[in-house]
N, C-alpha and C positions, 0 to 999 in steps of 0.2 A: 531533521531526520530522526533523532532519537525519540521524539514524541509522536511522530507520524507512523513509524514502522510498527510498533506494537498494536496500534489501532486497526491495522489491516487484517489481523488474524484472530481467530477464536482462541480462547484461553488454553484449551487442551492441546493445540498444535503450535502455539505461538513460538516457543523456543526453537524447535526444529525448523519450522517454516522460515523464521527470521534468519537463522544461520545459513540455511540452504540458499534462499533467494538473495541475501546480501552478498555472500561469498561468490555465488555463481555469477551474479551481475558484475561484481567488482573484477573478477578474473576475466570474464568475457569482454567487457568494455574497456577496462583499464589495461588489460594485457594486449589487446589488439589495436588500441588507439595509436601507439607509436608506429606500428607497421602500416596501418592505413594512411596516416598522415604523411609518412615518409614516401609511400608509393604515390599519393596524390601530388606531393611536391615535385617528385621526379617526372610525373606525367604532364603537369601543367606549368612547371617552372615558376610557380607563384609561391613566394615565401609567406604569404598571408593565409595559406591553407589552414594552419592550426587555428587561427582566429575564426575563419569561416566554419570549420568543423565544430568548434566550441559553440558558436552562435547557433548552428543547425541543431546540435544535440540539446542545447538549452531550450530552443523553441519546441522540440518534441517533448521534452520533460514538462514544460509549462502546459502544453496541450493535454498531456496525460493526467497531470495533477488537477487541472481545471475540470475535465470531463469525467474522470473515473474515481476520484477520491472523495469520499463523503466527509463532511465536517463533523467531527466527534468531540470537539472541546466541550467540557462541562457534562459529558455523558459517560456512562460506564463503558468499559471496553467490551468488545464482542465476547460473549461467553461469561462475562463477570456479572455478579449481582450489583445492584445499584449501591452507591456509596453516599452517605449523608454526613454532613458536618454538624447540623443542629437538629433539634427535635422537631421543629415545624416542617422540616423537609421530609420526615417520615410520613406525615399526614398527606403531603402532596404526592408522594410515591404511591401510597395506598389508594388515593383517589384516582390517579391516572397511571396505572402500572404499564400501559402500552408505551408511554413516553420513556419511562425508566428502563424498560426492557425492549428498547427500540430494535434490537438485533434479532428478536425471535422470528419475525417474518422471514428475514434473510436466511436464518438457519433452517427453517422449514422448507424453503425453496431448494436449498442445497441438498437436504436429505431426500426430497422428492426426486431431484435429478440423479442422485446416487442410486436410488431404487430403480429408476428407469434404466439406467446404464447397467445395473446388476442383472436385470431381466433379459438383456440382449444376449 
């Protein structure tokens, strides 16, 4: 999780977005889980409900990560300039800047959507 979360947000909003989303999801799901599981146990009389609940939420998490999270290992983070370790990598970035700045298209789409919503 520590390596995945920063890659989800652009640099200029990363700290705030991480704090809000992580704490909101932890309080929402972590805070209500005991209540939901206790209620399900009382309704079904099945003591394996916590295991079923964990399996169900894990499957949802696997589906979300598989379909909606882009692989960003070895790439610069959204909103960040490319990082190089050796001189020959500079030449590669200059030859193919679209690969090094892979997030530019995504940022343009977001800005276009913001403009459309702003006009409404």
